[in-house]
One Martini backbone bead per residue (centre of mass of N, CA, C, O) as a GRO file, in nm:
protein
  321
    1MET     BB    1  -1.663   0.997  -2.300
    2LEU     BB    2  -1.536   0.698  -2.225
    3ILE     BB    3  -1.478   0.557  -1.900
    4SER     BB    4  -1.262   0.315  -1.764
    5ILE     BB    5  -1.301   0.131  -1.467
    6LEU     BB    6  -1.023  -0.054  -1.329
    7ILE     BB    7  -1.041  -0.366  -1.127
    8PRO     BB    8  -0.821  -0.529  -0.939
    9CYS     BB    9  -0.856  -0.853  -0.756
   10PHE     BB   10  -0.699  -0.971  -0.439
   11ASN     BB   11  -0.811  -1.021  -0.151
   12GLY     BB   12  -1.048  -0.756  -0.100
   13GLU     BB   13  -1.289  -0.778   0.105
   14PRO     BB   14  -1.267  -0.512   0.293
   15TRP     BB   15  -1.272  -0.301   0.008
   16ILE     BB   16  -1.431  -0.363  -0.264
   17GLY     BB   17  -1.699  -0.224  -0.212
   18GLN     BB   18  -1.599   0.069  -0.189
   19CYS     BB   19  -1.452   0.078  -0.454
   20ILE     BB   20  -1.700   0.035  -0.640
   21ASP     BB   21  -1.875   0.258  -0.530
   22SER     BB   22  -1.677   0.489  -0.618
   23ALA     BB   23  -1.704   0.429  -0.920
   24LEU     BB   24  -2.022   0.462  -0.939
   25ALA     BB   25  -2.005   0.774  -0.808
   26GLN     BB   26  -1.930   0.920  -1.049
   27SER     BB   27  -1.991   1.232  -1.216
   28TRP     BB   28  -1.930   1.109  -1.466
   29PRO     BB   29  -2.160   0.993  -1.712
   30ASP     BB   30  -1.927   0.809  -1.883
   31THR     BB   31  -1.918   0.487  -1.754
   32GLU     BB   32  -1.723   0.198  -1.661
   33VAL     BB   33  -1.717  -0.113  -1.470
   34VAL     BB   34  -1.424  -0.321  -1.422
   35VAL     BB   35  -1.369  -0.660  -1.304
   36VAL     BB   36  -1.083  -0.854  -1.182
   37ASP     BB   37  -1.055  -1.167  -1.050
   38ASP     BB   38  -0.739  -1.302  -0.909
   39GLY     BB   39  -0.809  -1.565  -0.737
   40SER     BB   40  -0.971  -1.550  -0.491
   41THR     BB   41  -1.004  -1.686  -0.132
   42ASP     BB   42  -1.222  -1.510  -0.047
   43GLY     BB   43  -1.515  -1.286  -0.052
   44SER     BB   44  -1.491  -1.107  -0.311
   45LEU     BB   45  -1.674  -1.238  -0.531
   46ASP     BB   46  -1.943  -1.200  -0.386
   47ILE     BB   47  -1.934  -0.893  -0.389
   48ILE     BB   48  -1.912  -0.854  -0.691
   49ARG     BB   49  -2.177  -1.000  -0.768
   50GLY     BB   50  -2.368  -0.798  -0.603
   51PHE     BB   51  -2.365  -0.570  -0.845
   52GLY     BB   52  -2.428  -0.692  -1.102
   53LYS     BB   53  -2.512  -0.487  -1.384
   54ARG     BB   54  -2.327  -0.237  -1.293
   55ILE     BB   55  -2.111  -0.446  -1.383
   56ARG     BB   56  -1.814  -0.585  -1.501
   57TRP     BB   57  -1.700  -0.936  -1.485
   58GLU     BB   58  -1.421  -1.152  -1.387
   59SER     BB   59  -1.274  -1.484  -1.339
   60GLY     BB   60  -0.959  -1.633  -1.223
   61GLU     BB   61  -0.660  -1.714  -1.199
   62ASN     BB   62  -0.370  -1.655  -1.048
   63ARG     BB   63  -0.134  -1.394  -1.211
   64GLY     BB   64  -0.140  -1.108  -1.118
   65GLY     BB   65  -0.165  -0.771  -1.136
   66ASN     BB   66  -0.065  -0.716  -1.435
   67ALA     BB   67  -0.239  -0.928  -1.572
   68ALA     BB   68  -0.506  -0.801  -1.481
   69ARG     BB   69  -0.459  -0.524  -1.618
   70ASN     BB   70  -0.442  -0.640  -1.906
   71ARG     BB   71  -0.724  -0.758  -1.912
   72LEU     BB   72  -0.866  -0.486  -1.869
   73LEU     BB   73  -0.758  -0.355  -2.123
   74ALA     BB   74  -0.910  -0.556  -2.314
   75LEU     BB   75  -1.208  -0.491  -2.190
   76ALA     BB   76  -1.203  -0.208  -2.259
   77ARG     BB   77  -1.411   0.061  -2.415
   78GLY     BB   78  -1.252   0.295  -2.349
   79GLY     BB   79  -1.024   0.564  -2.423
   80TRP     BB   80  -1.017   0.582  -2.106
   81LEU     BB   81  -0.830   0.518  -1.795
   82GLN     BB   82  -0.913   0.385  -1.461
   83TYR     BB   83  -0.722   0.284  -1.217
   84LEU     BB   84  -0.817   0.049  -0.934
   85ASP     BB   85  -0.750  -0.063  -0.652
   86ALA     BB   86  -0.919  -0.258  -0.418
   87ASP     BB   87  -0.786  -0.075  -0.161
   88ASP     BB   88  -0.913   0.166  -0.304
   89TYR     BB   89  -1.032   0.510  -0.385
   90LEU     BB   90  -1.278   0.750  -0.493
   91LEU     BB   91  -1.371   1.053  -0.560
   92PRO     BB   92  -1.638   1.180  -0.735
   93GLU     BB   93  -1.445   1.398  -0.919
   94LYS     BB   94  -1.210   1.259  -1.059
   95VAL     BB   95  -1.291   1.194  -1.354
   96ARG     BB   96  -1.405   1.468  -1.435
   97ARG     BB   97  -1.156   1.643  -1.402
   98GLN     BB   98  -0.976   1.477  -1.607
   99ALA     BB   99  -1.165   1.473  -1.853
  100ASP     BB  100  -1.182   1.773  -1.896
  101PHE     BB  101  -0.879   1.807  -1.936
  102ALA     BB  102  -0.846   1.615  -2.181
  103ARG     BB  103  -1.029   1.782  -2.374
  104LEU     BB  104  -0.825   2.040  -2.351
  105HIS     BB  105  -0.585   1.800  -2.410
  106PRO     BB  106  -0.557   1.614  -2.694
  107ASP     BB  107  -0.226   1.541  -2.669
  108CYS     BB  108  -0.274   1.370  -2.427
  109ASP     BB  109  -0.195   1.050  -2.241
  110VAL     BB  110  -0.128   1.160  -1.935
  111VAL     BB  111  -0.303   1.227  -1.642
  112ILE     BB  112  -0.173   1.405  -1.371
  113SER     BB  113  -0.210   1.358  -1.010
  114PRO     BB  114  -0.261   1.371  -0.707
  115VAL     BB  115  -0.268   1.201  -0.396
  116LEU     BB  116  -0.424   1.026  -0.126
  117SER     BB  117  -0.304   0.939   0.189
  118GLU     BB  118  -0.418   0.663   0.393
  119LYS     BB  119  -0.435   0.643   0.751
  120SER     BB  120  -0.470   0.395   1.016
  121ALA     BB  121  -0.491   0.478   1.376
  122ASN     BB  122  -0.637   0.455   1.668
  123GLY     BB  123  -0.926   0.521   1.516
  124ARG     BB  124  -0.776   0.690   1.292
  125THR     BB  125  -0.810   0.900   0.997
  126VAL     BB  126  -0.558   0.999   0.755
  127ARG     BB  127  -0.500   1.258   0.515
  128ILE     BB  128  -0.241   1.291   0.257
  129GLU     BB  129  -0.089   1.476   0.031
  130VAL     BB  130   0.070   1.365  -0.269
  131PRO     BB  131   0.272   1.536  -0.449
  132THR     BB  132   0.285   1.677  -0.783
  133THR     BB  133   0.560   1.848  -0.868
  134PRO     BB  134   0.748   2.060  -0.964
  135PRO     BB  135   0.860   2.004  -1.245
  136ASP     BB  136   0.735   2.003  -1.589
  137ASP     BB  137   0.889   1.693  -1.589
  138PRO     BB  138   0.858   1.358  -1.617
  139ALA     BB  139   1.154   1.271  -1.590
  140ILE     BB  140   1.204   1.402  -1.315
  141LEU     BB  141   0.966   1.277  -1.164
  142LEU     BB  142   1.062   0.987  -1.199
  143ALA     BB  143   1.341   1.003  -1.069
  144LEU     BB  144   1.198   1.125  -0.790
  145TRP     BB  145   0.922   0.976  -0.737
  146ARG     BB  146   0.650   1.186  -0.832
  147LEU     BB  147   0.474   1.000  -0.954
  148PRO     BB  148   0.184   0.854  -0.941
  149GLN     BB  149  -0.013   0.639  -0.841
  150THR     BB  150  -0.212   0.434  -1.020
  151GLY     BB  151  -0.488   0.612  -0.949
  152GLY     BB  152  -0.405   0.910  -1.041
  153PRO     BB  153  -0.440   0.864  -1.332
  154LEU     BB  154  -0.516   0.919  -1.676
  155TRP     BB  155  -0.542   0.682  -1.943
  156ARG     BB  156  -0.460   0.618  -2.258
  157LYS     BB  157  -0.521   0.338  -2.422
  158SER     BB  158  -0.332   0.357  -2.674
  159ALA     BB  159  -0.069   0.402  -2.513
  160LEU     BB  160  -0.066   0.124  -2.371
  161GLU     BB  161  -0.075  -0.048  -2.628
  162ARG     BB  162   0.199   0.051  -2.751
  163VAL     BB  163   0.353  -0.087  -2.476
  164ASN     BB  164   0.199  -0.355  -2.379
  165GLY     BB  165   0.152  -0.255  -2.110
  166TRP     BB  166   0.203  -0.440  -1.848
  167ARG     BB  167   0.457  -0.591  -1.662
  168VAL     BB  168   0.503  -0.906  -1.627
  169GLY     BB  169   0.670  -0.964  -1.309
  170GLN     BB  170   0.640  -0.691  -1.168
  171ILE     BB  171   0.660  -0.666  -0.817
  172CYS     BB  172   0.746  -0.360  -0.839
  173CYS     BB  173   0.716  -0.052  -0.960
  174GLN     BB  174   0.493  -0.065  -1.189
  175GLU     BB  175   0.424   0.229  -1.277
  176HIS     BB  176   0.721   0.319  -1.329
  177GLU     BB  177   0.782   0.125  -1.559
  178LEU     BB  178   0.555   0.235  -1.738
  179TYR     BB  179   0.640   0.527  -1.752
  180LEU     BB  180   0.904   0.475  -1.896
  181ARG     BB  181   0.788   0.350  -2.159
  182LEU     BB  182   0.618   0.593  -2.233
  183LEU     BB  183   0.847   0.796  -2.259
  184MET     BB  184   1.006   0.629  -2.478
  185ALA     BB  185   0.735   0.648  -2.674
  186GLY     BB  186   0.623   0.963  -2.647
  187ALA     BB  187   0.450   1.031  -2.426
  188ARG     BB  188   0.206   1.258  -2.295
  189PHE     BB  189   0.218   1.484  -2.026
  190ALA     BB  190  -0.020   1.612  -1.773
  191PHE     BB  191  -0.125   1.855  -1.534
  192CYS     BB  192  -0.375   1.804  -1.273
  193ASP     BB  193  -0.531   1.952  -1.039
  194GLY     BB  194  -0.604   1.756  -0.777
  195ALA     BB  195  -0.712   1.532  -0.510
  196PHE     BB  196  -0.914   1.208  -0.580
  197ALA     BB  197  -0.720   0.981  -0.490
  198VAL     BB  198  -0.713   0.688  -0.273
  199TYR     BB  199  -0.440   0.568  -0.074
  200ARG     BB  200  -0.379   0.288   0.104
  201GLU     BB  201  -0.182   0.240   0.397
  202LEU     BB  202  -0.141  -0.090   0.506
  203MET     BB  203   0.182  -0.066   0.520
  204HIS     BB  204   0.398   0.006   0.729
  205PRO     BB  205   0.725   0.069   0.687
  206ALA     BB  206   0.815  -0.100   0.941
  207ARG     BB  207   0.691  -0.379   0.802
  208LEU     BB  208   0.888  -0.390   0.596
  209THR     BB  209   1.098  -0.573   0.454
  210HIS     BB  210   1.418  -0.574   0.364
  211ARG     BB  211   1.387  -0.729   0.101
  212TYR     BB  212   1.170  -0.542  -0.023
  213ARG     BB  213   1.324  -0.280  -0.007
  214LEU     BB  214   1.558  -0.375  -0.184
  215GLU     BB  215   1.388  -0.421  -0.437
  216ILE     BB  216   1.302  -0.131  -0.473
  217VAL     BB  217   1.583  -0.015  -0.503
  218ARG     BB  218   1.665  -0.185  -0.750
  219GLN     BB  219   1.436  -0.094  -0.935
  220ARG     BB  220   1.497   0.206  -0.924
  221GLN     BB  221   1.783   0.188  -1.030
  222THR     BB  222   1.703   0.071  -1.305
  223ILE     BB  223   1.509   0.293  -1.402
  224VAL     BB  224   1.707   0.528  -1.382
  225GLY     BB  225   1.917   0.410  -1.575
  226ARG     BB  226   1.732   0.389  -1.823
  227LEU     BB  227   1.661   0.683  -1.838
  228GLU     BB  228   1.944   0.797  -1.880
  229GLN     BB  229   2.012   0.639  -2.136
  230PHE     BB  230   1.784   0.749  -2.309
  231LEU     BB  231   1.851   1.051  -2.286
  232ARG     BB  232   2.132   1.026  -2.407
  233THR     BB  233   2.046   0.907  -2.691
  234GLN     BB  234   1.853   1.182  -2.727
  235ALA     BB  235   1.995   1.439  -2.629
  236ALA     BB  236   1.821   1.484  -2.316
  237LEU     BB  237   2.052   1.530  -2.087
  238THR     BB  238   2.007   1.746  -1.884
  239ARG     BB  239   2.105   1.894  -1.606
  240PRO     BB  240   1.840   1.852  -1.437
  241ARG     BB  241   1.817   1.548  -1.504
  242ARG     BB  242   2.089   1.455  -1.391
  243GLN     BB  243   2.035   1.555  -1.106
  244ALA     BB  244   1.790   1.375  -1.051
  245VAL     BB  245   1.923   1.102  -1.093
  246ASN     BB  246   2.148   1.151  -0.865
  247ASP     BB  247   1.958   1.207  -0.632
  248ALA     BB  248   1.837   0.926  -0.637
  249ARG     BB  249   2.100   0.770  -0.583
  250HIS     BB  250   2.167   0.909  -0.320
  251GLU     BB  251   1.921   0.817  -0.163
  252LEU     BB  252   1.983   0.512  -0.196
  253ALA     BB  253   2.266   0.515  -0.069
  254ARG     BB  254   2.173   0.604   0.213
  255TRP     BB  255   2.002   0.362   0.271
  256ALA     BB  256   2.221   0.148   0.240
  257TRP     BB  257   2.415   0.257   0.453
  258ASN     BB  258   2.207   0.241   0.695
  259GLN     BB  259   2.186  -0.088   0.640
  260GLY     BB  260   2.496  -0.188   0.577
  261ASP     BB  261   2.522  -0.162   0.248
  262GLN     BB  262   2.815  -0.096   0.108
  263SER     BB  263   2.803  -0.212  -0.178
  264LEU     BB  264   2.554  -0.054  -0.280
  265ALA     BB  265   2.655   0.227  -0.213
  266ALA     BB  266   2.905   0.209  -0.401
  267GLU     BB  267   2.753   0.159  -0.662
  268LEU     BB  268   2.594   0.427  -0.661
  269THR     BB  269   2.832   0.627  -0.630
  270GLY     BB  270   2.967   0.530  -0.891
  271GLN     BB  271   2.739   0.623  -1.080
  272ILE     BB  272   2.759   0.917  -1.013
  273ALA     BB  273   3.057   0.964  -1.099
  274ALA     BB  274   3.009   0.876  -1.398
  275SER     BB  275   2.790   1.096  -1.458
  276ASP     BB  276   2.892   1.320  -1.210
  277PRO     BB  277   3.177   1.435  -1.066
  278ALA     BB  278   3.022   1.723  -0.957
  279PHE     BB  279   2.832   1.625  -0.758
  280GLN     BB  280   2.552   1.768  -0.568
  281PRO     BB  281   2.327   1.784  -0.347
  282SER     BB  282   2.024   1.875  -0.305
  283PRO     BB  283   1.822   2.054  -0.136
  284SER     BB  284   1.698   1.921   0.180
  285ALA     BB  285   1.587   1.772   0.460
  286ALA     BB  286   1.808   1.532   0.419
  287SER     BB  287   2.007   1.784   0.291
  288PRO     BB  288   2.157   1.985   0.451
  289LEU     BB  289   2.406   2.205   0.467
  290ALA     BB  290   2.603   2.035   0.639
  291TYR     BB  291   2.598   1.788   0.458
  292ARG     BB  292   2.689   1.925   0.191
  293LEU     BB  293   2.961   2.019   0.296
  294ALA     BB  294   3.073   1.741   0.366
  295TYR     BB  295   3.048   1.627   0.083
  296ARG     BB  296   3.232   1.835  -0.061
  297LEU     BB  297   3.493   1.791   0.125
  298ALA     BB  298   3.469   1.439   0.185
  299GLY     BB  299   3.218   1.293   0.104
  300PHE     BB  300   2.995   1.046   0.154
  301HIS     BB  301   3.101   0.883   0.405
  302THR     BB  302   3.158   1.124   0.586
  303ALA     BB  303   2.877   1.246   0.582
  304GLN     BB  304   2.741   0.998   0.710
  305ARG     BB  305   2.899   0.993   0.976
  306ILE     BB  306   2.816   1.271   1.071
  307ALA     BB  307   2.511   1.222   1.068
  308ALA     BB  308   2.518   0.986   1.272
  309ALA     BB  309   2.647   1.142   1.505
  310ARG     BB  310   2.428   1.358   1.528
  311ARG     BB  311   2.198   1.166   1.598
  312ALA     BB  312   2.322   1.044   1.851
  313LEU     BB  313   2.328   1.319   2.008
  314THR     BB  314   2.008   1.407   1.952
  315GLY     BB  315   1.801   1.162   1.878
  316GLY     BB  316   1.756   1.166   1.587
  317VAL     BB  317   1.552   1.119   1.282
  318ALA     BB  318   1.632   1.025   0.954
  319PRO     BB  319   1.549   0.896   0.646
  320HIS     BB  320   1.876   0.901   0.521
  321GLY     BB  321   2.096   1.029   0.752
   0.00000   0.00000   0.00000
């Protein structure tokens, strides 16, 4: 079973060598490594050329990450695909573990696994597993943003072809938008334990601009809304799925409220009320019992004000409250 390891690269000079090395080092015996340089202006292309005949590659003008991924989809010879961004890398067993799993689950279209998030600071590098946790329902995992980053899955090529690949022009949440269309097309997901893809967190969240964060929130809001509408039309909007959809909206509303964007927070809480007038946030570290009681008794805005006052008194910092 041939696995195509597909690497889009744009100005990845510091990382592309290790990235390709990790693809070539996979323990699965039947792989090909294909690289598309998306108009890099640094030394990336020289490094790519240096791998010679061990890889296939091509270069063209800059058209964006998803256009490069679609070109790689067209170039791939394997029936299964491993996407790998140029600034990430794989541990040697990644493809083998998931390929073995795919052979045991012939009806699966997307093999999902956790990823390892790698951060470097003050001369130290730390890896943290980003879990893809139960429930074993990809619709719930998508709503809660728990499906893995691009390099985490193994993708069946024909499944991506059926949905016309990656959406060109999708500036963020790219894999999540693809996951949505795959779910809507009836693709089958299965979970394979073990984290062997490494995602480098090169931009600390504190450095992300407000504008980019807002775009992520808007894109997630859109994807969650499309998911809910699809499930409703399929008579598949179960209570747990509706709860997950509105937990996602609640999380986004809390971010918007904390950023002072009352209009967006009201928009999101309005969507929650229209979807489920009896909604209560699920228990979580960001929504402890005191917050949930305040929400139940007095609503979103009062719960947020109480949470803000509590932080001010304790000097604590919470991600959403």
